[in-house]
N, C-alpha and C positions, 0 to 999 in steps of 0.2 A: 574384571571389567567394571567400570564405575556405573553407579545407578543412574538410569535415565532421569533427567531433571527438566523442569519447565524452562522455557524461554519467555522472557517478558520484555516487551517493547513499551516505551512511553510515547504514545501518539500525542504530539504537541499540536494542539489546535488553539489558536491564539488566546481566546478567553475561556475555552472549554467546549465540550461536545454537545451539551444541551443547547438548542437553538436560542433559548432565552438567557444563556449564561452571562452575556454581556450586561444584562439588566440586574443580575443578582447582586445583593449588597456586598458580598465578599469577593467579587470579581475585580479585575484591574484593567478595564477597557482602555484606560488612558495610557497604558504601556504597550499597546499592540505594535507600535513601530519603534520600540526601544530595544536595541540589540542586547543590552545587558539583561533584559527580562528573559530572553531565550537562553542566554548563557547561564543564568541562575537556574532555570528549569532543567537544562542539560546536566548541570552540576548536581542537582537533586537526584536525577536518575542514576548518575554514576555513583553517588554516595550510597545508594541502595542496591548497587550492583546489577542494575538492569542491563539487558543485552544491548539495547540500542534506543535511540530516540528516532521517531518516525515523523516526517514532515509531509504536509500536503500542499499542493499548489494547483493552479488552474490557469489556462490560457485565455480566459474570458471573464468579464464581469457578469455576475448573475443578475437576473431580472428583478429579484426581490431584495435589492441592496438597501432600499429606503428604510424598511422596518427592522433591519437587522445589520449584522456586521458587514464591513466592506471587504472582507477577505473571502475568496471563493470557497465554496463548500465542496469542491471537486478534489478527489484524491489522485491528482495527476501530477506528474513531474514536468517542469518546463522544458527539459531536454527532449521531451517527446513531441513537442509541438509540430516538428517538421513531418510527423506522420500524417497529418491532415493537409499537407501542402498539395495544391492543385498542379497537375502536370499537363492536362489535355491541351491547353491553349498555347503553351510555350515549352514543348518537350526538350529542345536543346538547352535553352537557358535554365530550365528547372533541373535538368540533369547536372549541370554545373553547380547550381545552388545545392542540390542534394549532396554532391561530392563534398563541397566545403562544409556544409552543415553536419554531415555524418562524421567527418574527420574532426571537426571542431568539438562535437559532442563527446567523441571518444577521448580526445586529448584533454578536455576539461575534467572529465571524471577520472582519468588516469592521474592527472595532476593532483586532484583531491585525494586520491588514495595514497599517493606519495606523500603529500603534505601532512596527512593525518596518520601516517605510518600504518596504513592498513585498516582503517576504520570506516571506510565508505561503503554504502549500499546504494543501489539504484532502483527506483520504483518504476518498473517496466510496464506501464499501463497505457492504454489508448483512451483519450478523453471521451467522456460521455456527454460533454457539454455541447449542445447544438449551436450555442453562440460562437464557439471556437471557429467554426468553419468560415464565418464571415471576416474573421481576423487574419485568415490565411488564403484569401483569394478564391474561396469556394462559395457558390451560391447557396449550398445546403450541406448539412452534415453527411459524410460518407456513410454508407450502410455498415452495420455492425461487422458483418463477415469481411467486408473489404478493408476495414480498419485493421482487423487482426491479420489479414493476409499481408498487408504492408508492414505491420509490426514484426511478423515472423522474419521477413527478409531483412528488415532493419537490424534486428537482434543478431541475425546470422552475420551480417556485415560487421557490426560492432565487436562481436566476439572474436572474429578473425583479425580485426585490427588490433585488439588488445593482446592477442596471441602472436602477433607478427614479429615481436622481439622474443627470442628465446631467453630463458632466465640468465644464461651466461653470455648473452650477446654484448652487454655493456662491460667492456674490459677496463677502461679508465686507468690505463697504465702509463704514467708520464715517462718512465724510463725507456720503454720501447716505442713510445709515440703512438700507441694504438689506443684510440678511444673506444671503438666499437668493432666487433667482429662481424663484418657485413655478410659473411656466409651464414650467419645465424639470424639475419634480419630478412623477412620474407614479404614480397609483394603478395597481396591477396587476390588480385586480378578478378574481382567480382563483377559479373555482368548479369543483371537480373531484370525483372519486370519493372521495378521501381527505382533501382539504384545501379550505378556503374562506378565502382571504386577500385582504383589500382592499389593504393597503399604503398608501403607499410605506414604505420603510425609514426609520428615524429617524436615519440617519447618511449622510454624503455618500459619493460614489463613491471607491473606494480607489485608492492609487497604481498598482496593477496592473490597475485596472478591476474585477477580482475576483480572489480567491486562485486559485492554480493548482489545477485539479482533478486529483487523483491517484486511480487506481482499481486494485483488485487483484481479479482473478477471471477465469477462463478458460473457464467454461461457456458454452453458447450464449447464455443470457440475459446473462451477464457480458460477453461479447464485444460484443453489440449495445449494451449500456449504455455500455461503454467507447468504442465507435466514435462514439456520439452525444455524449458529455459529456467524456470523459477527455482530459487534455493530457499526462499521464504515466501509464504503466501498469506496475505491479509484477506480474510473472507468474512462474510456476514451470515450469521445463523441465529434463529430465534429458539430453536429446540435442539435437544441432544440428538435426536434421531436424524435431523437434517444435517447436523455437523458430522455425524458418523458416516452417513452416506457419502458426503463430499470427501471426507478424509480417505475412506476406502477407495473411492474412484480415482482420486489423484495418485495415491500410492500404486494402484494397479496400472494406470496409464504411464507412470514413471518407469515401471519395469519394461514396458513396451519400447521405451527409448533407451534401454540398457542403463538406466539410472538406478542407483540404490535408493530405496524409499527413505532411508534414514538421512539422505542428503537433501531432503525437502522438508522444511519445517512449516507446518500448517498452524497459523496463528489467528484464530477468530478474534473479532473485536469484542470487548466487554467494557461496558460503561457502568461502573458501580457507584451507587449511592450508599455510603458507609456511615453508620451511626451506631450508638451503643445498644439500641434495641430495634426490633422490627418496626414498632410504632413510630419511633423517632425517624427512622429511615424513610418510612412512608410519608411522614409529614414533610420531610425535606424534599422528596420528589414532588409532592403536591405543591410545595412552595414554588418550585421551578415551573411547573405546568401552569400555574396561575399567571405567570409572566409571559406566556406564549401570546404572540400577536397573530391572530388567524390569517391576516392578509399574507404574511410571510409563509405560514404553514400551508396554505392552499396553493400557493405558487410552487412550493416544494413538491406537493402532491401532484400537481399538474405536470411538472417536469418528469416525475417518475412514471406516471400512468397515462399522460396525455389526456387527462380528464379535467375540465374546468368545473369546479363545484362552488364557485363564488356566489351563486344565487340560491344555494341550498340551505336548509335548516341544519345548523351544525349538530343539533341534538336529535336529528332524524336518522333513520337507518342509512347505512352507506349503500348507494345505488349500484350494487354489484353488476346488474344487467347492462350498465353503460360501459363497462370496461371492454375494450376491444383487444381480446387476447390474440387475434390474428394480425395485429399491426406489427410494424418493424420493432417496436419496443418490446414485443412479446418474447423476444429471445434474450433480453437483458436480464441479468441476475437480480438486480434490485426490483425490477418490475415483478418478477415471479415471487420474490420474497413478500412484497406488499400484498399481492393477490392471495398468497397463502395465509397471511394474517386475516384478511377479510373473510376468506372461506372458513377458516378455523374458528375465529372468535366472533364473527358477525357483529362488528363494532358499529357504533354511531360514527358519523364523520368526525366529531370532536374526539372521541376515544381513539380513533385511528391516528389523527394528527398528534395527539399526545404520545402515542406509542412511538411514532417516528421522530418526534421532537427530541427525544433523549439522545439519539446518536445516529439518526438518518437510517434506521433499519437494523443497526447492530444490537446485540444482546444487552439490554438494560436490566440490571438487577439491583434491588434495594434490600438492605438487611444489615444485621450485625456482622462483625468481621468473621466470626466462625462460619456463618452461613455462606458468605462470599467464598471463603476458602474451601468449604465443603463442595460447592458447585464447581469451582475450578478443578479440584482434585477429581471429581467424578468425570468431567469431560476429559481430563488428561489421562486418566487410567482406563478409560473405556472407549478408546479409539475414535475420539472426536477432536483432539487438539494436541499439538506438541508444545503449546504455550499460548500466550494471548497478547494481542495488541491492546494495552490498557488505555481507555478513552475517558479520562475524568470528566464528569459533568461540568465542572468549573475549575478554573485555575487561579492561584496555585493550590488552594485548600483541598480540592478534590483529590489531587495526586498525593498530597501529604497524608491524608487520612488512609488511603489505600496502602501507601508505602510503609507507614508507621504502625498500622494496625492489622492489615491482612498479610503482608509479606512475612512478618515474623512468624506467623502461624504456618505458612507454607514452608518456611525454613526449618521450623521445629519438626515438621513432619518429614523432613528429608527431601522435599520436592523442589527446593530452590537453593542456589549457591549461597555460601557465606562470603566467598571472595572470588575474584576472577582467577582463572587458571591460565589465561593467555592475554595478549595485548590487542589482538586484532578481532574484527567483527566475526570472521570465520571461526576463530577460537571460541568465542562466546556461544555461537550456534552449534558448534561441533561439526563444522563443515570442512571437508577436505580442500586443500589448495589445488586447483585444477592445473594440470600440466598444459603447456602450449600444444595446440593441435599440430603444429609444425614439427616440434621436437619429437612428438609421438610418432609421426609419420616417418621421420628420418630414422628413428630407432627400429621401427618395424621393417624398413627396407634393409637396414644393416643386419 
């Protein structure tokens, strides 16, 4: 049996993950809308044998766009925008819309998996952006639990649609005149609280069976959702102990769904400031923090905590007593993460916004390549991670430093591949190809 190895994603965030990255002298903000820029970044990841590139998107414009980049800071996929669609006032019309949108979403991602020859993954998240609701007919954002309830049904529908063609349903035999074996194409006949979809999908099963399901969210609802559906999980942790607790809980819950724990890859975010010495790395991080615009930072903090600190002294103590832990935000994973930082470190407001500026609450580490590699190895070998979503503070240089200086150390220690062993995303992650639920049922009956 081959030795367990790290999975590494390159999280491409247009100009980098530090909120002031676009102002840094070596960033390239003028290329944000240049498609060749993203092609070049993906080629860098492939050259260094990364498992995947990870993209973020969001269905609404953030309130704090003036002092910062014009790209949403939400790690949501646009294909999930129909999860917040309102149904109450037009149930019949919205059910028709849901049918079309569900089939359209499934067909688009199936097409992407075919076109890429099995290299597609889908970020199955519910948006946390309150502005999104007003773009989809809602007066306010649906409650956290309600969003996940809808998402669970949506994922069940999509999974059944992608499985509705068995692997050998596409015959494509000109001699016999048979294009498809209709006995192996199945209507899903789903009738639920939020969706009514007959199916089947109008495209054959994909090279991977279905795209890899990737999830981001650490609340109780998010964990249960991940344990049931996710095959890779992007999560945020500040400490080894927090990551270990999350890792153990997800693997435990996966067993309750009769899923093998090794079929879920847990990938915390890491944003590394890499330099030849610790002092140089610290100076580099300080240089970024000096470019922070408090106006932007405080809006970010307000969105996470529901607390407006615009009139407070930035160098005064953080007013912990003003945080409403009983609010609806209290169940959100990022809310809890920020409160934990406040309780553990007792920061000033400025110190807190600097902590969050690095990667919106993900693990930020500064140091020499050996230190970065040591920490990654510790998390990997001590039940905290199966790999990492690498979030460079700025691009492209931040990625190049990590890939050229840290990855070779991991490779020398036998923790990361020298070359790909397969061509599909599932091969990189070591995930099994799922059988169609319909072919499994037929074999069981037989």
